[in-house]
Each structure stands twice: as C-alpha cells, then as structure tokens.
GUDO-111556 format. One line per 5 residues: number of its first residue (from 1); their letters; for each residue x, z, y of N, C-alpha, C. Coordinates in steps of 0.02 Angstrom, whole numbers, plus 32768, in hexadecimal, padded with zeros to 4 digits. Each point is the difference from the previous one (the first is absolute). Layout:
<atoms>
NUM = A = X,Z,Y,X,Z,Y,X,Z,Y ~ ...;
</atoms>
This chain:
<atoms>
1 = MTANV = F066,319A,C992,7FBE,7FFC,7FDF,7FD2,7FD4,802A ~ 7FD7,7FDA,7FDE,7FCF,7FD6,8021,7FC5,802A,8015 ~ 7FED,7FFC,803F,7FCB,802C,801A,7FBA,7FE9,7FEE ~ 7FF3,7FC0,7FFD,7FBC,7FE7,7FFA,7FF0,7FE5,7FBB ~ 8007,802C,7FCD,7FEE,7FEE,7FBB,7FBA,8018,7FF3;
6 = RVEPW = 7FD5,7FD3,7FE8,7FBB,8012,7FEE,7FF2,7FE5,7FBA ~ 7FD2,8020,7FDE,7FE7,7FE5,7FC1,7FB6,7FF1,8009 ~ 7FED,7FC4,7FE9,7FBB,7FE9,8005,7FE8,7FED,7FBB ~ 7FC0,800A,7FF1,7FE7,7FED,7FBE,8010,7FB7,7FEF ~ 8012,7FF5,7FC1,800D,7FBD,7FE7,7FC3,7FD4,800A;
11 = SEGDL = 8009,7FC2,8017,7FC7,7FD5,800E,800B,7FBA,7FE2 ~ 7FCB,7FD9,8001,8001,7FBC,7FE5,8039,7FD7,801F ~ 800E,800B,8040,8033,7FD9,8022,8048,8013,7FEF ~ 800B,8030,7FD2,8043,8017,7FF1,8021,7FDB,7FC6 ~ 7FE0,7FCC,7FE6,801E,7FDB,7FC8,8043,7FE1,8013;
16 = GLLRR = 8007,7FE6,803C,803F,7FE3,8016,8038,8034,8001 ~ 7FF0,803C,8016,8030,8037,8000,8015,8010,7FB9 ~ 7FD0,8003,7FD3,800F,800F,7FBA,802E,7FCA,7FE2 ~ 7FF4,7FC2,8012,802D,7FCA,7FE8,8047,800B,801A ~ 8007,8014,803E,8043,800D,801C,8021,803C,7FDD;
21 = LNAPE = 7FD9,8032,7FEF,801B,803A,7FDE,8013,7FF1,7FB8 ~ 7FE9,7FC8,7FE5,800E,7FEB,7FBC,8041,7FD7,7FFB ~ 8026,7FFA,8035,803E,7FD9,8000,8035,8020,7FD3 ~ 802D,7FD7,7FE5,8034,801C,7FD3,8026,803B,801D ~ 8013,7FFC,8040,8027,8037,801E,7FD7,8040,8007;
26 = MTTHL = 7FBE,7FFA,7FFE,7FD4,803A,8006,7FEE,801F,7FBC ~ 800C,7FDC,7FCB,7FE9,8017,7FBE,8039,800B,7FCF ~ 803D,8002,8018,803B,8009,7FD5,7FF9,803C,7FD3 ~ 7FE9,8038,801B,7FFC,803F,7FDA,7FBD,8007,7FDB ~ 7FD7,7FCC,8003,7FBD,8003,7FE0,7FF7,7FCA,7FCB;
31 = GGPES = 8036,7FE2,7FEA,7FF9,7FCF,7FCB,7FFA,7FB8,8019 ~ 8006,7FF4,8041,7FFD,7FBD,801C,7FBA,7FED,8018 ~ 7FFC,7FC5,8020,7FC0,7FE9,801B,7FCB,7FF4,7FCB ~ 7FC2,8008,8014,7FC7,7FF2,7FD5,7FEA,7FB8,800B ~ 7FDC,7FE5,7FCF,7FE4,7FBD,8007,7FC9,8001,8035;
36 = EDKVL = 7FEE,7FC5,8018,7FCA,7FFC,8032,7FBF,801E,7FE5 ~ 7FF0,7FF4,7FC1,7FC3,801E,7FE3,8003,804C,8002 ~ 803A,801D,7FF1,8006,8049,8001,7FFC,801A,8048 ~ 801B,7FDB,802F,7FFB,8015,8047,7FB7,7FFF,8015 ~ 7FDB,7FCC,7FEE,7FB9,7FFC,8011,7FD9,803A,7FE0;
41 = NRHRR = 800F,800F,7FC1,7FDF,8038,7FDF,8011,8042,8021 ~ 803F,8008,8013,8015,803E,8023,7FDA,8007,8042 ~ 7FFB,7FC9,8025,7FDC,8002,8040,7FB8,8015,7FF6 ~ 7FDF,7FE4,7FCE,7FBA,8014,7FF1,7FFB,804A,7FEE ~ 8030,8018,7FD8,8000,8048,7FEE,8009,802B,803E;
46 = YLVLG = 802E,7FEC,802C,800C,8027,803D,7FC1,8005,802B ~ 7FD7,7FCB,7FFF,7FC3,8000,8029,7FCB,8031,7FE6 ~ 7FFF,800C,7FC0,7FCB,802A,7FE2,801C,803B,7FD9 ~ 803C,8014,800E,8020,8036,7FDB,7FD2,803C,7FFE ~ 7FE9,8011,7FC4,7FD0,8037,7FF8,8020,8044,7FF8;
51 = DGRMF = 803E,8001,7FEA,8021,8040,7FF3,803C,8009,802E ~ 7FF6,7FF3,803F,8034,8006,8032,7FF2,7FD1,803A ~ 8033,7FF3,8028,7FF7,7FD4,803A,8041,7FDC,800F ~ 7FF9,7FC2,8018,803A,7FD9,8016,7FF9,7FF3,804A ~ 803A,7FFB,8021,8002,7FF7,8048,8034,7FCB,8013;
56 = RVEVD = 7FF2,7FE0,8037,8031,7FD4,8021,8028,802C,8030 ~ 8041,7FF9,7FFF,802B,8024,802F,800A,7FD3,803C ~ 7FF6,801A,803B,800A,7FD9,803E,8033,8023,802C ~ 8028,7FD8,8022,802E,8018,8033,7FEE,7FDC,8040 ~ 7FEB,8025,8031,7FEA,7FE3,8040,7FCD,7FC8,7FF4;
61 = GTPAG = 7FD2,800B,7FD0,7FCB,7FD0,7FF1,8014,7FC6,7FD3 ~ 803F,7FFB,7FED,8018,7FC9,7FD5,8003,8018,7FB8 ~ 7FE3,7FDA,7FD0,8005,8013,7FBA,8049,8007,7FEA ~ 800F,803A,7FE2,8046,800F,7FED,8008,8012,7FB7 ~ 7FC8,800C,7FDC,8006,8013,7FBA,7FBF,801B,7FE5;
66 = SVGYW = 8006,8021,7FC7,7FC6,801F,7FDF,8014,8046,7FEA ~ 7FCD,802A,7FF9,8009,8044,7FE6,7FBE,8014,7FE2 ~ 8003,8029,7FCC,7FC1,8016,7FE3,800A,8037,7FCD ~ 7FC7,8016,7FE4,8001,8032,7FCB,7FC9,7FF0,7FCF ~ 800D,800F,7FC1,7FD1,7FF2,7FCA,800A,8036,7FCB;
71 = EKHWR = 7FCC,800A,7FD7,8002,8035,7FCE,802E,7FED,7FC6 ~ 8026,8031,7FEA,802C,7FF8,7FC6,7FFF,8042,7FDB ~ 8004,7FFB,7FBE,8006,803D,7FD8,804B,8009,7FF2 ~ 801A,8039,8016,8047,800D,7FFB,800A,8046,7FE4 ~ 8020,8003,7FC7,8010,803F,7FDF,7FC2,802C,7FF9;
76 = GEAVW = 7FC9,7FE1,7FE7,7FC3,8025,7FF2,7FD5,8011,803A ~ 800D,7FE2,8039,7FDA,8011,803D,7FF0,7FC0,8027 ~ 7FC5,7FFE,801D,7FEE,7FC8,802C,8020,800C,8044 ~ 8025,7FCE,8019,8022,8004,8040,7FF3,7FBF,8026 ~ 8010,8000,803F,8001,7FC1,8026,8047,7FE5,7FFD;
81 = EVGWA = 8008,7FC3,7FE8,8040,7FDE,8005,8002,7FDC,8043 ~ 8038,8005,8023,8008,7FE2,8042,8034,7FC8,7FFB ~ 7FF2,7FC8,8021,8030,7FC9,8001,7FFD,7FDB,8042 ~ 8037,7FDF,8012,8005,7FDD,8040,802E,7FC5,7FF9 ~ 7FFA,7FD3,802F,802E,7FC7,8008,8000,7FEE,804A;
86 = VLPEF = 803C,7FF6,801B,8007,7FEF,8047,802A,7FC0,8005 ~ 7FE8,7FD0,8027,8024,7FC1,8008,8046,800B,801C ~ 802F,7FD4,7FEC,8047,800A,8014,800B,800A,804B ~ 7FDC,7FDC,802A,800C,8006,8048,7FEB,8043,801D ~ 7FDB,8029,7FD9,7FEB,8042,8016,8024,8039,7FDC;
91 = QGRGV = 802B,7FEF,7FD2,8024,8033,7FD9,8036,8021,802B ~ 8010,803E,7FED,8035,8025,8022,7FEB,801D,8043 ~ 7FBF,8001,800E,7FE7,8019,8040,7FD0,803A,7FF9 ~ 7FFB,801C,7FC4,7FD3,8039,7FF5,7FB8,7FEC,7FF2 ~ 7FF3,7FC0,7FF9,7FBB,7FE8,7FF5,7FE4,8019,7FBE;
96 = AAAAA = 8026,7FF8,7FCA,7FE7,8015,7FBE,7FF4,804B,7FFD ~ 802D,8028,801D,7FF6,8048,7FFE,7FC2,8015,8028 ~ 7FF5,7FE1,803A,7FC5,800F,8027,7FC1,7FEB,7FDA ~ 8001,7FC7,7FE0,7FC6,7FE9,7FD9,7FF4,802D,7FC4 ~ 8036,8016,7FDF,7FF8,802D,7FC7,7FE2,8043,8016;
101 = RAVVE = 8016,801A,8038,7FE3,803F,801A,7FB6,7FF7,800E ~ 7FEE,7FC7,801E,7FB9,7FF3,8010,7FD6,7FFB,7FC1 ~ 801A,7FDF,7FCD,7FD9,7FF8,7FC2,7FFB,8042,7FDA ~ 8033,802A,8004,7FFB,8043,7FE2,7FC8,8027,8021 ~ 7FFA,7FFB,8041,7FCA,8024,8023,7FBC,7FE4,7FEC;
106 = AARAE = 7FFB,7FBE,7FF7,7FC1,7FE2,7FE9,7FEF,8018,7FB9 ~ 8032,8004,7FD5,7FF5,8019,7FBC,7FEC,804A,8001 ~ 8020,8026,802B,7FF0,8047,8007,7FB7,8008,8015 ~ 7FE9,7FD6,802E,7FBB,8003,8019,7FCC,7FF3,7FC9 ~ 8014,7FDB,7FCC,7FD2,7FF4,7FC8,7FED,8042,7FDF;
111 = GTHAW = 802F,8030,7FFE,7FF2,8042,7FE4,7FF7,8001,7FB5 ~ 8018,7FCD,7FDC,7FF1,7FFC,7FB9,803B,8011,7FD3 ~ 803E,7FF1,8015,803A,800C,7FD5,8031,802E,8024 ~ 8020,802A,7FD8,802F,8031,801C,8042,7FE1,8015 ~ 8011,7FC5,7FE4,8042,7FE3,800C,7FFC,7FB6,800F;
116 = ARAFP = 802D,7FE9,802A,8010,7FB9,8008,8047,7FF8,7FE4 ~ 800A,7FCA,7FDB,8041,7FF3,7FE1,8017,7FBA,8013 ~ 8042,7FF6,8002,801E,7FBE,800B,8038,7FF9,7FCD ~ 800B,7FC2,7FE9,802F,7FF3,7FCA,802F,7FC6,800F ~ 8029,8007,8034,8030,7FC9,800F,8038,7FFE,7FCC;
121 = SVDHP = 8019,7FC4,7FF3,8038,7FF7,7FD3,803B,802B,8017 ~ 8025,801B,7FCF,803B,8027,8012,8033,7FD4,8024 ~ 7FFB,7FBE,7FF7,802E,7FD0,801E,7FE7,7FE6,8044 ~ 7FCE,8020,801D,7FE4,7FE9,8040,8008,8037,8034 ~ 803C,8005,801F,800C,8036,802F,7FD1,8002,803B;
126 = ASNAV = 7FEA,7FC6,8019,7FD4,7FFF,803A,7FBD,8021,7FF1 ~ 7FE1,7FEF,7FC7,7FC0,801E,7FEF,8006,804B,7FF1 ~ 8038,8014,7FE3,800B,8047,7FF5,8008,8025,8042 ~ 8020,7FE0,8031,8007,801D,8043,7FBB,8007,8021 ~ 7FD5,7FCE,7FF5,7FBB,8005,801C,7FDE,803E,7FE5;
131 = CRKAG = 8006,800B,7FBF,7FE0,803C,7FE2,8019,8040,8022 ~ 8041,8004,8008,801E,803B,801F,7FE6,8009,8048 ~ 8001,7FC9,8027,7FEB,8003,8046,7FB5,800C,8007 ~ 7FD9,7FEE,7FCD,7FB7,800A,8003,7FEB,8045,7FE6 ~ 8031,8029,7FEC,7FEF,8045,7FEC,7FF5,800B,7FB6;
136 = FTLFG = 8011,7FCF,7FD6,7FFA,8008,7FB8,803A,802A,7FE6 ~ 7FF6,8022,7FC8,8033,8027,7FDE,8015,7FDA,7FC1 ~ 8041,7FFC,7FF3,8019,7FDF,7FC4,7FFB,802E,7FC4 ~ 7FDF,7FE9,7FCB,7FF9,8028,7FC3,802E,7FE9,7FC8 ~ 8024,7FC9,800A,802E,7FE8,7FCD,7FF2,7FB8,7FEF;
141 = EADFE = 8020,7FE8,7FCB,7FF8,7FBB,7FE9,7FCD,7FFC,7FC8 ~ 7FE3,7FC4,7FF8,7FCE,7FF4,7FCC,8001,7FB6,7FEE ~ 7FEC,7FF1,7FC3,7FF6,7FBA,7FED,7FB9,7FED,8014 ~ 7FF9,7FC5,801C,7FC1,7FEB,801D,7FF4,7FB7,7FEF ~ 7FC4,7FEF,7FEC,7FEF,7FBC,7FEE,7FE0,7FDC,803B;
146 = YPPGR = 8025,7FD1,801D,7FE5,7FD6,8035,802C,7FC3,800A ~ 7FE0,7FC6,8002,7FBB,7FF3,7FEB,7FF8,800C,7FB6 ~ 7FC2,7FFD,7FE6,7FF5,800D,7FB9,8030,7FD6,7FD5 ~ 801F,8022,7FD1,802F,7FDF,7FD4,8048,8004,8017 ~ 800D,801A,803B,8045,8006,801B,800D,8049,8012;
151 = WMRCN = 802F,801E,7FDD,8011,8046,800D,8039,8004,8032 ~ 7FFC,8030,802C,8035,800B,8031,800C,804B,8008 ~ 803C,8010,8017,8011,8046,800E,7FF0,800E,8049 ~ 7FD6,8032,800A,7FE8,8011,8043,800F,8048,8012 ~ 7FFC,800D,8040,7FFF,8045,8017,7FB7,8014,8007;
156 = DWGVE = 7FF1,803D,7FED,7FBD,801C,8003,7FFD,802D,803E ~ 7FDE,7FE7,8034,7FF8,8025,803F,7FB8,8017,8005 ~ 7FF4,803B,801D,7FBD,8018,8009,7FF7,8027,8040 ~ 7FC2,7FFF,8018,7FED,802A,8039,7FBD,8020,7FF0 ~ 7FFD,8042,800A,7FC2,8024,7FF2,7FCC,7FF1,8035;
161 = LLPSK = 7FC4,7FF0,7FE9,7FCA,7FEE,802E,7FCF,8039,800B ~ 7FF3,8027,7FCD,7FCF,8036,8003,8024,8042,7FF4 ~ 7FEB,8035,801F,801F,8041,7FF3,7FF9,8012,7FB7 ~ 8035,801C,7FE4,7FFD,8014,7FBA,7FCF,803A,7FF8 ~ 7FE3,8005,7FC5,7FCC,8033,7FF4,801C,803F,7FE1;
166 = A = 8040,800A,8006,8021,803B,7FE2,7FF0,803F,8027;
</atoms>
C-alpha cells in the first residue's frame, strides 16, 4: 500500500491531470475518451460542484488521479455517488482504495445522505476490488446509464454514512 496518499480540492491547475485521465486506456469502461470541449466542461463543473466535491489524488505530492462524490437519486433515495480514476503508473499500489476511503469520510462529514454508492462495471475487476478494499458492501448488479445514452451492467456497491434511524 502507498503510504502518502492525500486528496486535495480540485483546482484550476488540474486541467492537465483531467486530460491525462481522459486517455483511451483510462476510459475503456466508461464509454471512451471525451472530446476536448467535454473535458473543459467537466473541469469547470469540478471547480464549482454544488452537490458534492471533487478532489485531486496525490501520491507523495505528485498528481495521481481524481476522486469525488456527487448527488444521485438511486432507488428512490438521494445518495452520494463516488467515483475515482488513478493514472496507470500509480495503479496496483492501493492509491485508489486510499482515495476512496478518504472521499467516503468527506461525504460522511457532509451529514446529508445516509449512503455513498459506487457503480463500477461488472467487467472492471480493479474498480470492484477498490470498492471491497474501501469498505463498500456489494448489493448486486444493476443496469446503469453512463455516459448518457450508453447503458452498462454495473455492480452496486454501498457504504452507510449515517447511523440508521431504526
């Protein structure tokens, strides 16, 4: 496991990182790379995300990826959806799991939603392993639309953020 993983708020200077995360090998399970216009729009959204937060993942001070959470309505309930991407040279070292744990704690601190959910493709063993290592529970498979207009089969992972009121 990598010892010095930190998450820092997404900033204006992270556009280059976002472009690297948009590479074909990084977006295979997400429908492929986005156009430059879509990357620029995504960067602007990350800077002002009103219903969640985006972070730059750093390893020993070097940008290594992104992680964040945003509001989603899932099965009749508002939840935080969690997502991450880690550059190839940092993969396989526990970086994504450490970043996912950190972002779950940030979402928990918001105190607004009872659950954080993640929806990796059933065909993406590495992202499913991140969910397991970050403390998520597998609830089964689901059909999920991402990007808009493209349906994929995902695993539905969740972690409880607030104590249940039972």
